[in-house]
N, C-alpha and C positions, 0 to 999 in steps of 0.2 A: 946587741940583742943577746940575752942569755940562752943557754942550751934548752931550758924548758920551753921558752917561747918559740925557738926554732923547731923543736919537736912538735909543738902544738900546731904550728903553721903547716909543717909537713903532713901531719895527720889529717888536718882539715883539707889540704889540697888533694891528698889521696882519696879522701871520702868524696869530695866533689867530683873527682875524675871517675870514681866507681859509679856514683849516682848518674853521671852523664852517660857513661857506657850503658848502664841499665836502661835509661830512658831512650837511648838511641835505637834500642831493639823494638820499641813500641811503635806500632803504626799510628800515624796521625793523619788528619784530613789534608794537611798541606805538605806532607812529606812525599818524597818521590824515590823511586827505586832506580832511577837513572844513574849512570856513572859516567865519568869522564876520564879517558886515558890522557895523561899529561906527559910531556917530555920530562926528562930528568932535570933539565935546566928550569923549566916552568915550576916543577914541584919544589926544587931547592929554593928558588926565588920566593915562592909563596911561604914556605916554612920559615925562611930567614926573616921575612917581613913580620910574620906572626910571632916569631920568637922575640924580635925587638919590641913589638907591642906588648907582649906578655911581660917583658922586663920593665917596660915603662909602667905597667899596671902595678907590678910588685913595688916599684919605686914610689908610686903614689901611696900605696898601702903603708909603706915604711914612713912616709912623710906624715900620714895621719897618726900612726903609732908614736911618732916623735913630737906630736903636737905642733907641727909646722904651721906657720901663718896661712890663713885661708887663701889669700890671693896667690901665694906661691903654689899651692896645690891646684888651684883653678887653672893656672898657666900650664901646668903639667897635664891636666885633664884635657885642655884644649889641644895640646900636642898629640895626645892619644887619639882624640877625635879626628884630627887631621891625618894621622897615620892610618886610621881605619878607613877614612874616606878615600885616601889614596889607594889602599888595598882594594877597596870596592871598585874604583875606576879601572884599575888594571885587570881585575877579575872579569868585570863586565865587558871590557873591550875584547879580552881573549874569548869570552863566551860568544860574543857577537861574531867575531872573526872565524870561529871554529864551529861550535855547535849549531848556532842559529843559521849560519850560511850553509852548512852541510845539510841541515834539515830542509831548508827551503829548496836547495838543489835536488833533494830527494822527494820533493812534492809535499812535504809535511808543513803545510801553511799554518797549522794550529800553533806552531812554534812562535809565530809572530804574536799571537794572543798571549801566549805564556810570557814572552818578553815584555809586552805592555803591562801585564799584571805584576811582573817583577819590578819594573820601573816605578809603578804606582807605590809599591811597598817601600822602595828605596827613597822615594820622595816625600814620605810622610813627615 
């Protein structure tokens, strides 16, 4: 890839990141202000998984730019979907074991309704 294309991709990526940051400051109907304290290990594991997925996405983009055959791209997209599903399973399990369990122990039974709604969204 030549220098101009690399600079264009970097510029686009920076713009997307800036736009995402700006949008994240806006309140929305489904947004929550809750936070989660994660152990350093949990945090690093999540970031590593997401970094690998991000790399896979960049690889797919490169395949499209190189006019790679459709089925080869589709196989890589399936791999990304599997990686995201795996990330979701780990995150959901940790959420149930920590946040949901603690809220129930503290008498916040509405957390179960929140979990059910989250599961509905994940199963669409």
